[in-house]
Each structure stands twice: as C-alpha cells, then as structure tokens.
C-alpha angles and dihedrals in degrees: 000000000000116000111218127200123218131201123198128192112192105195131182092265106000133059118204128190130184127182121203129194124227091276093052096254117143110247100171141003136179140180125200128189110200102152132258113002099329123178084200091066093057091046091051093047093046094050091047093051092046089050093050091051091046092231139117127232091263090069091063112097100176137024130191121187139185140163151084 
C-alpha cells in the first residue's frame, strides 16, 4: 500500500489541500473558498483532493498543516 502525504493550508478565506505520493509527486490538489475562517472550506477541499487521488483518508500516512 502506498502511503500518501497531505498538506493543508487553512487561510482566512481559502482552504488549500495537496496530496503527494511516496515519490513526492503531486497526485491531487484542491482549493475551496468558503468565506472567513470556515471549517467547511477545509472539508470541501479535503474531499475534493481525496476524490481526485482516488483514495480514502486511511491512505494518508502524514499530514502537515499551516494557516490562519
């Protein structure tokens, strides 16, 4: 099983998510604009990126986050 890494940037108005494979290649990314400091924005971006990558949350081995 491939372990993926995920990066999340939770900004003041925009949430950004990127998923990398074990070689560091980008396999998915998503941006969601849901207004001021919205948890919904992170959820939407996360679901979109996981869908693009064709994986579930269980395939993510590492998560790094930053932001507002």
